[in-house]
N, C-alpha and C positions, 0 to 999 in steps of 0.2 A: 718244430720239434716234434718228432712221433712222441704218443704217450706213453710208450716204454720207457722211453728215455727221460719223460718227467718225474715220471714214478721212481726209477734209479735215482734220478738225481736229488730229488725232496728226499727219499730216505736216507742216500748216503752222505748227502749233505748235512743234515743234522747228526748222523750218526758218526762220522767223521769232527765233527763238531761237539759232540759229547763225549769221545774218544780223547779229543785232543785237551779238551777242559779238565777230564779225569786225569789224564795222565801228568798235564802242568801239576795239578794238585799233588798226585802221587810224587813228582820229582820234588815238588816244595816240602810236604812232609818228610821227605827221605834225609834232606836235606837240614830241615830245624830240628828233628826228633833224633838223628843219629841212627846208627845202624841198629843200635838195642831198642831205639822207640819206635821205629819203623817196624820191627820184629814184633812188637807187643802189639799195634797197630792192627798188622795183617792178621795175627793170632784171633785177635775180636772179629776180625771182617770173616776168618774162616769159620768159625764156631756159628755166625750168623749166616753164611751161606748152607752151610748143614742143616739150621733152623729152616730156611727157605724152602727146600729140599721137601723136607717133611709138612710144613705148614700147606703146602698144595701139590699133593704128590699126583699129580698130572689131571687133578680139577680143571684149571684152568685151561685145558687140551678140550675135556669133554664141554667146557663152557663154551669156546671158541666155534666149535662142530654145532653146537645146537644153535647159536646166536646165526652162524653163516647159511646154516639149514632153514631159517626164520620161525623155529619152532617155537609157539609160544610167545606168550608175553615177557619181552628183553628185559624190564623193568622187575619183574617177578624172579625171573631167573638170576639177574644180579644180585638182587636180595637172597637168596637161596644159597647162593653159593659164596657170597662173601660172609653171610653166617656161618657157615662151615669153616670157611677159613678162617674167620676170628677165633671160634671155639677152638681149632688146632692151634691157632696162633699165642693163644692164653697160656693153653694149657702147656704149651714148650718153652713159652717164658719164663713160668713160673718154675719149671723144671731144669731149666738151665742155670737158672739165678741160684736156684738151690743149690744144683751140683758144684757149683762155682766155689761157694764154700769147702767142698770137701776134696776138690780135686785140683784146685789152684791155690797155692799157699802164699805167691807173691802177692801183696795187697794191690799193688798197681794194674798189675795183669787182670785180677779179678775185677777191681774196679773198671777197665775197660770194657773188659768179654760183659758184663752185665748193662753197661749203657749202651752196647751193642744189640743187646739182645731186646731191648726195648722198641725197636727198630721193626721186629717183625710184627708190631701192631697195627702201624698204619700200612703194611705191607699187604696186610689182609685185605685192604680197602684198595689196593692198585686194580685195577680192570682193565690192563691193558688187554686181557683176553678179548673182552668185549669189542673194542675197535679192531683187533687181530679177524675177530667174524665178520664185521663191519667193511673188510679191506678198507680200513682207514689209516695205514702204516701211519700217514705223515702226523695224524693227531699224537701216536706214540712218540714219534721222534722230537716233534716240538716238546712236549711235555717230559719227556726223558733230558732233553738239554736245558730246560728251565730248571729240572731240580739239579743237575749237576752245577749247571751255574752257579745255584743257591750253595750247594755245599763248596765249591770251589772258592766261591767270596766269603763263606764263612773261613774256611782256612788260612787263608791270604789276609783275613783282619785280624784275626783273631789269635791265629797260632803263631805266637811269635818266639815264643821260649818253648823248653823241655819240661817246664813246669805246666804248659797248658795242652799237654798231652790228650787230657779229656774232651777238648775243642773237637777233635776229629769224631768220635761217636755221636756226639751233641750235634754237629754240622751234618753228618746223614741222616741223624733221624727227622730232624728238621728238613732235609732233603725230600726223605722219604713222605714225608707229611705233606709236603708242597705238591709231589707228584699225584699222591693219592687225591687232594683236593680237587686238583686241575683238571683230573681225569675223569671225576663224577661230575664237575662243572659243565665239563666239554659233552658228557653223555647226556645233557638235558637240551643238548641242541639236536638229538636224533629223537626221530617221533616212533613211538612205541605201535607198531603194526606187526602183530601174531598173526599168522599167514596159515600152518598148516593145521594146528591143533590147538585145542584150548586151554586156557590156563590150569583146568583142571589135570590135566596130563601132567603137566610141570609141576603142579600142587604135590601130585603122588607120587615126585621123587623124594626120598626121603634121605637123610645124610649119611645112611648105610647103603642106599643104592647108587647114591652116588658115589662113593668113595669105590664101591666094588666096580663102577663103569671104567672109573680113573686109571685104579692102578695099574692093571694090564698094560695099557696105552703107557704111562709115564715110567713103567718100570726099568726100562734098558736107559732111559734116558738122564732117572735118578741116578741108575747105576754108575753112570760115565761120569755124572757130576760129582760124585761122590769120590770117584778119583781122582778127577781133578783137583777137587778141593782138599783131599786128605794128608797131601805133605807138608803142608804147612800147618796141622794138627798136627800130626806125626812129628815133626820138628820140635812142635812143643812138648811133647813128651819125651822124646829121646833126647834133646840137643837144649840150646840155649835159644833166646830172643835173637842173638848178633846170625846164627846160621838162618833163621826164619826172616831178617831182614834184607840179608844177602841174597836168600833164594828168592823173596820177594823179587826185589829191585828185578833179579834178571828176566823173571817171568812177566813181569809188566811191561816190559817191552817187547816181550813174544806174543802176548794175549792184544796189544795193541797194533802188532801186525796182522792181528788174525782175523782183522778187519776184510781181509781178500775172503775169507771162509764164507761170511754173509754175502758177498758178493756172487761165490758161487751159488747158492743156495736161492737168491733173489733172481739170480740170471740164466743159471742151468738149470735148475729144477723142472721150472713151469716149463720151459722149452722142450727138454726131454719126455716128461709125463705126456705132453700134448703129442710130440711124434710117437710113444708107444701105441698111443690110442689111433690118432688118424695117419700117419706115415713110420710103420715100424723099419721100412726098408732106410731110412733117414737114418737110424737113431745109432748106428756106429759110426758114419761121418762125424755127427754132433760130438761123441763121447770122444773121438777121437782130435779133434779139435780145441774140445776143453782141457786135455791132459796136455796137449801140446802149449797151449796159451800158458797154463797153469805152470808148467815145468818153466817156460821161457821167462816168466815173471818172479818166478819162487828162487828155482836156483841161483841166480845170481844175487838173492838179498841175503841166502843163507852162505854162499861162499864170502860176501863182503862182510856179514856179519861177525864172520869166525876171525877174519882176516883183522876187522877195524874194530872188535869184541871192546880193548881195551879203551882207546879212544871216546867210544859212543858211551861207555857206561860211565867214565870219568865225567864227561859233557853233561851227562844227564841227571847222574846221583852225586859226584866228588868221587875224588878218590881214596876216601874212607870205604868206597865199596869196592875195592879190589879184588875181595874174594867172588864178586858177583861175577867177575869177568870169566872164568872156566866156566861157570855155572847156564850163564848167556852162550857159552858156544857149543853146549849140550844140549840144549834146550831150542836154542835156533831149529836142530833137525827135528824136533817135536812139531813144531810151525808147520815143514814141509810135509812131513807123515799125512799131519791133521788137514791141510786143505786138499792132498790126493784123497785122502780116506773119504772125505766128504764127498767130491764128486763120484766112488766108487758106491757108496752107500746111497745116494739119491738116487742113482740106477737102479739097484736092488728095488727100492722102495715103489719108483716111478712105474717099474716093471712087474709089480705085483709081489715082489719076495720078501714081504715085511716080516716075517716069521725068519725066516733066512737071517736077516739083518738082525732082527733081534737077538737071534740065538748066537750070533759071532760077537755082538756088542757084549751079550751076559756073560757069557761063557770067559771072554779073554779079559774082560773087566773084573771077576772073582780072580783068576790068576795074578792081574797086577795088584788088588788088595792084598795079596799074600808077597805077592815081589817087594812093592813098597814098605810093608811092615820091617821085613826083612833087610832091606837095604838101606835105608832111615836109620834102622838101628846101629847098624853097623859102620855104615860111610855117611851119615848124617846127609847134608846137604845134596854132595855129588852123588850120594848113591839113590836120593829121591829123584833127581833130576834124570841119570840115567836111566832108570828105570821107565819114569816117565816116556822117554823117547823112545827105548826100546819098545814098551808096551805101544806107542802107537803105531810105530813103524811093525809089528807083528799085525797089528789092528790092520792098517791098512793092506797087507798082504793076505789075510787071509778075505777081506771084501772084494781084493782084485781078484782073486781066484773064483769066488763067488761070482762076481760081475762076467768073466771071462765065460761062462756057461751060457749066459742069456744074450751077451753081445759079446764076439770075438774082435780083440783088436788084430789085427796082421802085419801093423808094418809099424819099428819100434826106431826106426834110424833118429827121429828126433831128441830119443834120450840122448843117444851119442853125441850128435852136432851140439846139442843145448851144453851140454858137459864139458865139450872142447871149447868151445866159446867160453865158458866161465872159466875155465883153466886158464886162458889167456887174460881174461879178466882179472882173476886173482894173483897173476905174476907181475901184473902190472900196479894193482893195489899193495901187493906187499912190496914191492920197491918203495912206494912212496908213500908208507905206511905212515912214516913219519908228518908227513902234511895231506893229515886227512882232506880237508878242503879242496885241493888238488886230486887226491886220489881217485874221489865218487867219480868225478864227472871222467874223467881219463878212461877210470875202468867201464862205466857204462858207454862210453863212444866206441871202447874197443868192441866190446862185446855185442852191440849191433850190428859193427862191421863186421865182425866174425861171423852173424848169422846171416847177415845178409851173402857175404861171399859162400858162405855154405846153403845158400839156398833155401834157409831153415825160414826165415823170414822175406814173402813175398809182397808183389804190389795185391795179388788175391786175398792175403790175408788184412790187409789194410780195406780195400774193398768191403769186403765181411763185416769188417768193423765198423766201417762208417755206414754202410746200410742197417746195420741192428740199432747204433747209437743217433744216427745225425737225421 
C-alpha cells in the first residue's frame, strides 16, 4: 500500500471512530434527557465553543507554522504558547461563570454552562498544533479517539436518568483532561532539536507580539466558526431549550456527514497546491475531477436525506424529535454547499489568493451574522437552519466565481447527469420510503446504473481511484 494511502487510512480510521463514538454519545444523550435536556446540553456546549475560539485566536496556527519550520526550541515554544492560552482561558472562565449569574435565570441551565466553562482550562494545554507542525496526524487521531472514548464511556455508564444532566459536562471535562495529558506525554517522545534560530529569538516573542501575529491569520476562521455556533446561542436567547434540542439533533447528523469535508482537505488540497507549483496546466483537470466526484457522492446523500429524513431522525434520536425532521431537510443542503465551498476555497488558497478568500469569508460571514439574528428571532430554529443553508450557498457561489478567474471550468455536463441520476434514485426511494432498509440499497443501485448508462462513471475513473489509493 502506498504511503499516501496509509496516511489517509490512519487519519480517517481514527476520525471515523472518533465521530462514530461522539455520534453514539449524542444519540444516547438525546434519548435519555429528552428534547429539553438535549437542548440544555447543547447550549452549554455552544457557550464553550465560543470560549474556545477566543482562548486561542489563531495562536495555535502560529505555533504550527513555527514548529513546521523548526524555528527554535520546540519545548520552550510549547511553554510560551500554552502560558498565553492558559491566561486567556482563566479570564474567559471567570467572565463566563460571572456572566451566567446575570444573564441565565434558569438554575439548571446556568449550572451546566458553568461546568462546561471549566473545560476551557484543560483545553489550554491541548497541543495538537505541535503535532500538526511535526506532521504526526496519527498522534492527534489516537488521542482524540481516546478522549472521545472516555467521554462516551462516562455518558453510557453514569448518565442514566434526567437527574444526571451534569454528568455530560463533567465527562467532557474528563475527556479534555485526558486528551491534554496524553498529548503532553506523547510530546516527550519527540527529540527537542532547534534548527534555524536560537532560543533567544523565540524568547523575545511576547504575548502581545504572539497575539498580533495570530489575529490576522485566525480572523476569518474565527468569524466562520462564530457563525457556525451562533444558532444554538441565539435560540437560547429567543426561543426554548426544546428548539435548541431539535436544531442540535438535526445538525449532529449533518456534521457527522461532514467527514467528507476533511477528506477533501487532506486529499485534494496538497494535490492542487503541488500542481500549482509544478504543473499548473494540470490544475483545471484536477479541479474538474474533484467537483465531479464530490457531486457524485454528495447529491444522492442530500436527495436521500430529504426523502428519508423522518425515519433517519426517528431511528437515531426517537420520535420525540419529530420537529427536527424539517430542520435536517434544510441543513442537508448546508452540507452540500459546504463541501463544494471547500474545494473552491482550497483552490484560491493554493493559487495564492488568500486575501480574496479572506475577504469573501469575512464579508459574507458578517452579513450572515445579521441574518441569523433576525431569522432566529422571527422563525426560531427553522429560520436559523434556512439562513445557515442559504448563507453557505451564497459563500459557495462567491468562492466559485473567484476561483473561475484563476481556474476556469469549461464542461459542466456532469452536473446534469448527476442530477438526472439522483432523480431516478429519489423516485425509487420515495416509492419504498416505508421500507427504509430496502429503499437505500435499491436507490443506490439505480443511481450507479444511471451514472454508468449516462457515461458519467467510467472505467478511467475507477483506474484513477485505484492508482491514487491502492
